[in-house]
C-alpha positions as CSV (number, residue, x, y, z in Angstrom):
1,M,5.1,7.4,-40.9
2,T,3.4,5.8,-37.6
3,Q,5.8,5.2,-34.7
4,T,4.8,2.4,-32.3
5,K,5.7,3.1,-28.6
6,T,7.2,0.0,-27.1
7,K,6.8,-0.4,-23.3
8,I,10.1,-1.3,-21.7
9,E,9.8,-3.8,-18.9
10,L,12.2,-3.0,-16.0
11,T,14.2,-6.0,-14.7
12,E,15.8,-4.2,-11.7
13,V,15.3,-1.2,-9.8
14,R,17.9,0.3,-7.4
15,F,17.4,3.0,-5.0
16,Y,19.1,4.4,-2.1
17,R,18.9,8.2,-1.3
18,A,15.5,9.5,-0.5
19,S,16.0,12.6,-2.8
20,E,16.6,10.6,-5.8
21,K,13.7,10.5,-8.3
22,P,11.5,8.7,-8.9
23,Y,12.5,5.6,-6.7
24,G,14.0,7.4,-3.7
25,A,10.5,7.2,-2.5
26,F,11.3,3.6,-1.5
27,S,13.6,4.5,1.0
28,N,12.4,4.5,4.6
29,L,14.0,7.9,5.0
30,Y,11.6,9.5,2.3
31,R,9.5,12.0,4.2
32,R,6.0,10.9,4.0
33,E,3.8,10.7,7.1
34,I,2.2,7.3,7.9
35,E,-0.3,6.0,10.6
36,F,0.9,2.9,12.4
37,E,-0.4,1.1,15.3
38,G,-2.7,4.1,16.1
39,E,0.2,6.5,16.0
40,K,1.4,9.0,13.4
41,F,5.2,8.9,12.3
42,A,7.0,11.3,10.1
43,T,8.5,8.4,8.0
44,S,8.4,4.8,7.7
45,E,11.8,4.6,9.4
46,H,10.4,6.4,12.5
47,A,7.4,3.8,12.6
48,Y,9.9,0.9,12.2
49,Q,12.6,2.1,14.9
50,A,9.6,3.1,17.4
51,G,9.5,-0.7,18.2
52,K,13.1,-1.2,18.7
53,A,13.6,0.6,22.0
54,R,12.9,-1.0,25.2
55,K,12.6,2.1,27.4
56,P,9.9,4.8,26.7
57,E,12.6,7.5,27.2
58,V,15.0,6.0,24.7
59,R,12.0,5.7,22.2
60,K,11.3,9.4,22.7
61,W,14.9,10.3,22.2
62,L,15.0,8.4,18.9
63,M,11.6,9.9,17.8
64,E,13.0,13.5,18.5
65,A,16.0,13.0,16.1
66,P,16.6,16.1,13.9
67,S,16.2,14.0,10.6
68,P,15.3,10.4,9.4
69,A,19.0,9.8,8.8
70,L,20.0,10.6,12.2
71,L,17.2,8.6,13.7
72,A,18.5,5.5,11.8
73,M,22.0,6.1,12.8
74,A,21.1,6.6,16.5
75,A,18.9,3.5,16.5
76,H,21.7,1.4,15.0
77,G,23.9,2.5,17.8
78,L,21.7,1.6,20.7
79,Y,23.2,-0.6,23.4
80,V,21.9,-4.2,23.8
81,W,20.2,-3.4,27.0
82,D,18.1,-0.6,25.4
83,I,16.7,-3.0,22.7
84,N,13.7,-5.0,23.0
85,S,14.7,-8.6,23.8
86,D,12.7,-10.0,21.0
87,W,13.7,-7.5,18.4
88,S,15.6,-9.7,16.3
89,R,12.6,-12.1,16.0
90,I,9.9,-9.5,15.2
91,K,11.9,-6.8,13.4
92,F,11.1,-8.2,9.7
93,D,7.5,-8.7,10.4
94,R,7.3,-5.1,11.8
95,M,9.1,-3.7,8.8
96,K,6.7,-5.4,6.4
97,R,3.7,-4.1,8.2
98,V,5.2,-0.6,8.2
99,L,5.7,-0.9,4.5
100,H,2.1,-2.2,3.9
101,A,0.8,1.1,5.8
102,K,3.0,3.3,3.6
103,Y,1.9,2.0,0.3
104,T,-1.7,1.7,1.2
105,Q,-2.1,5.0,2.8
106,H,-0.7,7.0,-0.2
107,E,-2.1,6.2,-3.7
108,D,0.8,7.8,-5.5
109,L,3.3,5.7,-3.7
110,K,1.3,2.6,-4.3
111,Q,1.1,3.3,-8.0
112,L,4.9,4.0,-8.0
113,L,5.5,0.5,-6.4
114,L,3.2,-1.2,-8.7
115,S,4.7,0.4,-11.8
116,T,7.8,-1.5,-11.2
117,G,6.0,-4.6,-12.4
118,T,8.1,-7.7,-11.4
119,A,11.4,-5.8,-11.4
120,R,13.9,-6.8,-8.7
121,L,13.9,-4.0,-6.1
122,V,17.4,-3.4,-4.6
123,E,18.4,-0.8,-1.9
124,S,21.9,-0.1,-3.2
125,A,24.1,1.4,-0.5
126,T,27.4,3.0,-1.0
127,V,28.8,2.4,2.6
128,D,29.8,-1.1,3.3
129,N,28.7,-2.3,6.8
130,A,26.7,-4.9,8.5
131,V,23.4,-2.9,8.4
132,N,23.6,-1.9,4.8
133,R,24.4,-5.7,3.8
134,L,21.3,-6.9,5.8
135,W,18.7,-4.4,4.5
136,G,20.2,-3.8,1.1
137,E,23.5,-4.6,-0.9
138,V,26.8,-2.9,-1.1
139,G,28.6,-3.7,-4.5
140,G,26.2,-6.3,-5.2
141,V,26.8,-8.3,-2.0
142,G,24.1,-8.3,0.7
143,K,20.7,-9.9,1.8
144,N,18.5,-7.0,0.4
145,K,15.8,-7.6,3.0
146,L,14.2,-4.2,2.4
147,G,14.0,-4.9,-1.3
148,E,12.5,-8.4,-0.7
149,L,9.9,-7.2,1.8
150,L,9.0,-4.3,-0.8
151,M,8.5,-6.9,-3.5
152,E,6.3,-9.0,-1.2
153,V,4.2,-5.8,-0.5
154,R,3.9,-5.1,-4.2
155,A,2.9,-8.7,-5.1
156,E,0.0,-8.5,-2.4
157,L,-1.1,-5.1,-3.7
158,A,-1.1,-6.2,-7.3
159,A,-3.1,-9.4,-6.2
160,T,-5.7,-7.2,-4.3
161,A,-5.9,-4.8,-7.3
162,A,-6.5,-7.7,-9.7
163,A,-9.3,-9.4,-7.6
164,A,-11.0,-5.9,-7.2
165,K,-10.9,-5.5,-11.1
166,I,-12.4,-9.1,-11.6
167,K,-15.1,-8.5,-9.1
168,S,-16.3,-5.1,-10.8
169,K,-16.4,-7.0,-14.1
170,T,-18.6,-9.8,-12.8
171,E,-21.0,-8.0,-10.6
172,P,-24.5,-7.7,-12.1
173,K,-25.4,-4.1,-12.9
174,V,-28.8,-3.0,-11.5
175,A,-30.9,-1.5,-14.3
176,I,-32.8,1.7,-13.2
177,R,-36.2,2.1,-14.8
178,S,-36.9,5.6,-16.1
179,S,-39.9,7.3,-14.9
180,A,-40.8,7.9,-18.6
181,A,-41.5,4.3,-19.0
182,K,-44.4,4.4,-16.4
183,P,-47.9,4.9,-18.0
184,K,-49.3,8.3,-17.3
185,T,-52.9,9.0,-16.4
186,T,-54.5,11.8,-18.3
187,A,-57.5,13.9,-17.4
188,G,-59.4,12.3,-20.2
189,D,-58.8,8.9,-19.2
190,T,-62.1,7.2,-17.8
191,P,-61.4,4.6,-15.0
192,R,-62.7,1.3,-15.8
193,T,-65.8,-0.2,-13.7
194,K,-65.0,-3.4,-12.0
195,R,-67.1,-6.2,-13.4
196,R,-69.2,-8.2,-10.7
197,P,-68.3,-11.7,-10.9
198,T,-71.0,-13.9,-12.5
199,A,-72.0,-17.4,-11.2
200,E,-70.5,-18.7,-14.4
201,S,-67.0,-17.1,-13.6
202,L,-67.1,-18.2,-10.0
203,S,-67.7,-21.8,-10.9
204,A,-65.1,-22.0,-13.7
């Protein structure tokens, strides 16, 4: 009796802790180095928060936090005068660019993101506060901005992959002629003598 494997399409993927498998990698606290704006960062959280501090010494203090979680906690607790004045305007764009860097620089993470298909991605936090309700959801309530940005990046990566696949199919293949197809000259071959043109052939 032959069993047919049915592919189950995901409708929603919830994630939160970086240690959870397999989707904990969607957390910004997941430890995977990325390069962003010419600098290397330990996590995507580091790359994101590096743009928040107004003063270099505060930025340095944030980057030296013992863990990604403590970095996030410290960054969320900054005084208003320590935060870039345009942070509220640029932070979502920065986050998307950080996520794009993360999922284009690591093939395994890109494939994990693409494997979710069209499922809704949700950062499902457990502690109810304004930050968690902005970037994710708490008890089903929240703006889920991180999930939305991940879905945007996923759609862009899927479109790029599809375009590359179509291009590879439509590109003409260059045929390479084998040397065996070329006529070989042997020692017994006698070179032909060129015939002098006659008056008749020149006038034809």
